[in-house]
C-alpha positions as CSV (number, residue, x, y, z in Angstrom):
1,M,30.7,-20.4,-41.4
2,A,29.9,-16.8,-40.4
3,H,29.5,-16.0,-44.1
4,S,26.9,-18.7,-44.4
5,V,24.9,-17.4,-41.5
6,V,24.9,-13.8,-43.0
7,K,23.8,-15.3,-46.3
8,V,20.9,-17.2,-44.7
9,I,19.7,-14.1,-42.7
10,E,19.9,-11.9,-45.9
11,R,17.9,-14.4,-47.9
12,C,15.3,-14.7,-45.1
13,E,14.9,-10.9,-45.1
14,N,14.4,-10.9,-48.9
15,A,11.8,-13.6,-48.6
16,T,9.7,-11.5,-46.2
17,E,9.2,-9.2,-49.2
18,D,8.5,-11.7,-52.0
19,C,7.5,-14.9,-50.1
20,N,10.1,-16.9,-52.0
21,L,12.8,-18.3,-49.7
22,D,16.0,-19.3,-51.5
23,L,18.4,-21.1,-49.2
24,S,20.2,-22.9,-52.0
25,Q,24.0,-23.4,-51.7
26,C,24.1,-22.3,-48.0
27,E,26.0,-25.3,-46.7
28,L,23.0,-26.2,-44.4
29,M,23.1,-29.5,-42.6
30,Q,19.6,-28.7,-41.2
31,I,17.2,-25.9,-41.4
32,P,18.2,-23.6,-38.5
33,D,15.5,-22.6,-36.0
34,A,16.4,-19.0,-36.8
35,V,14.9,-19.4,-40.2
36,Y,11.6,-20.4,-38.7
37,H,11.8,-17.4,-36.3
38,L,12.7,-14.9,-39.1
39,M,9.9,-16.3,-41.4
40,R,7.3,-16.5,-38.7
41,N,5.1,-13.7,-40.2
42,T,5.7,-14.6,-43.8
43,E,3.5,-17.0,-45.8
44,L,6.0,-18.6,-48.0
45,Q,5.0,-19.6,-51.6
46,T,8.3,-21.2,-52.7
47,C,11.3,-22.6,-51.0
48,N,14.6,-23.6,-52.5
49,L,16.9,-25.7,-50.3
50,S,18.9,-27.3,-53.1
51,G,22.6,-27.7,-53.0
52,N,23.0,-28.1,-49.3
53,V,24.0,-31.1,-47.1
54,L,20.6,-31.8,-45.6
55,K,20.2,-35.3,-44.3
56,K,16.6,-34.7,-43.2
57,V,13.9,-32.1,-43.1
58,S,12.2,-31.7,-39.7
59,P,8.5,-32.1,-39.4
60,K,8.5,-28.4,-38.2
61,F,9.1,-27.4,-41.9
62,A,5.7,-28.5,-43.0
63,L,4.0,-27.1,-39.9
64,K,5.6,-23.7,-40.3
65,F,5.4,-23.4,-44.1
66,S,2.1,-25.1,-44.8
67,A,1.0,-22.8,-47.7
68,I,4.1,-23.5,-49.8
69,T,3.4,-24.4,-53.5
70,D,7.0,-25.1,-54.8
71,L,9.7,-26.9,-52.9
72,N,13.2,-27.7,-54.2
73,L,15.1,-30.2,-52.1
74,S,17.4,-31.4,-54.9
75,H,21.2,-32.0,-54.5
76,N,21.1,-32.9,-50.8
77,Q,21.6,-36.1,-48.8
78,L,18.0,-36.9,-48.0
79,T,16.8,-40.4,-47.5
80,R,13.2,-39.7,-46.3
81,L,10.6,-37.0,-45.9
82,P,8.6,-36.5,-42.8
83,D,5.0,-37.7,-42.7
84,E,4.0,-34.2,-41.8
85,F,4.6,-33.2,-45.4
86,A,1.0,-34.6,-46.0
87,I,-0.3,-31.2,-44.6
88,L,1.4,-29.4,-47.5
89,T,-2.0,-29.3,-49.3
90,E,-1.0,-26.5,-51.6
91,L,2.3,-28.1,-52.8
92,A,2.3,-28.4,-56.6
93,R,5.9,-28.9,-57.4
94,L,8.3,-31.1,-55.5
95,N,11.9,-31.7,-56.5
96,I,13.8,-34.4,-54.6
97,S,16.2,-35.2,-57.4
98,N,19.9,-36.0,-56.7
99,N,19.5,-37.2,-53.1
100,S,19.9,-40.6,-51.4
101,F,16.4,-41.9,-51.5
102,I,16.1,-45.7,-51.8
103,V,12.4,-45.7,-51.4
104,L,10.0,-43.1,-53.0
105,P,8.5,-41.5,-49.9
106,Q,4.9,-42.5,-49.3
107,V,3.9,-39.0,-48.3
108,V,4.3,-37.7,-51.9
109,F,1.2,-39.8,-52.8
110,K,-0.8,-37.9,-50.1
111,L,-0.3,-34.4,-51.6
112,P,-3.7,-33.4,-53.1
113,N,-2.4,-30.7,-55.5
114,L,0.9,-32.1,-56.5
115,T,1.4,-31.6,-60.3
116,T,5.1,-32.4,-60.7
117,L,7.4,-34.8,-58.8
118,D,11.1,-34.8,-59.8
119,A,12.8,-37.7,-58.1
120,Q,15.5,-38.5,-60.7
121,N,19.0,-39.5,-59.8
122,N,18.4,-41.2,-56.5
123,A,18.8,-44.8,-55.6
124,I,15.1,-45.6,-55.6
125,L,14.3,-49.3,-55.8
126,E,10.7,-49.3,-54.5
127,I,7.7,-47.3,-53.7
128,D,6.7,-47.3,-50.1
129,T,3.0,-47.7,-50.6
130,E,0.2,-49.9,-51.9
131,E,-2.1,-46.9,-51.9
132,A,-3.2,-45.0,-55.0
133,I,-2.0,-41.5,-55.6
134,T,-4.4,-39.0,-54.2
135,S,-3.5,-36.0,-56.4
136,N,-5.8,-35.7,-59.4
137,Q,-3.6,-32.8,-60.5
138,L,-0.4,-35.0,-61.0
139,A,1.0,-34.4,-64.5
140,L,4.6,-35.7,-64.3
141,V,6.6,-38.1,-62.2
142,D,10.2,-38.2,-63.2
143,L,12.1,-41.2,-61.9
144,R,14.9,-41.4,-64.5
145,N,18.2,-42.7,-63.3
146,N,16.9,-44.8,-60.5
147,P,17.5,-48.6,-60.2
148,L,13.7,-49.3,-60.0
149,S,12.8,-53.0,-59.4
150,R,10.5,-54.8,-61.8
151,N,7.9,-54.9,-59.0
152,C,8.2,-51.1,-58.6
153,R,7.9,-50.5,-62.4
154,R,4.7,-52.7,-62.4
155,K,3.2,-50.8,-59.5
156,L,3.9,-47.5,-61.2
157,Q,2.3,-48.7,-64.4
158,D,-0.8,-49.7,-62.3
159,F,-0.9,-46.3,-60.7
160,Q,-0.4,-44.5,-63.9
161,T,-3.6,-43.1,-65.1
162,S,-3.5,-39.4,-65.9
163,F,0.2,-38.5,-65.4
164,R,3.3,-38.8,-67.5
165,L,5.9,-41.2,-66.1
166,E,9.6,-40.7,-67.0
167,I,11.7,-43.8,-66.2
168,S,15.0,-45.0,-67.6
169,N,14.7,-48.1,-69.8
170,D,17.7,-50.1,-68.5
171,V,16.1,-52.9,-66.4
172,E,18.3,-54.7,-63.9
173,D,17.6,-58.3,-63.2
174,D,16.0,-59.0,-59.9
175,W,18.4,-60.8,-57.6
């Protein structure tokens, strides 16, 4: 445990220089308050939280790191994203692959500069919105290896205007 704490502190110190916080593979169950404290004077550009055991991300994350452009939350145990993520107006790349999402979070549709959303290898059946996607920048939505319902696939086809949609072809029968 002490080793993980030292690793997190060292990586926060590195991030104060290059504005890229890499907390991947740190065995984090949550983002420690110490991280917010250590990074309080740094405007983060990217954050990698992949390969941890995060079950949720606190709303504080979006409030503290609102200028972030690239966020990797892959390989965790997330089931939702906080609504506060909507204030991440600079976010261009979001990776939520290999988590435990069963619904594609509504907040991803509210990110005005999102270009790439990687949500493959979850358990996504539905999209949690009837609203259109607000990002005009969106280029790729990757939903491969999710058990998308027929209804969800239809909704995605309706949304799909200017971005590339990657989905697996195997359609399960609706029960």
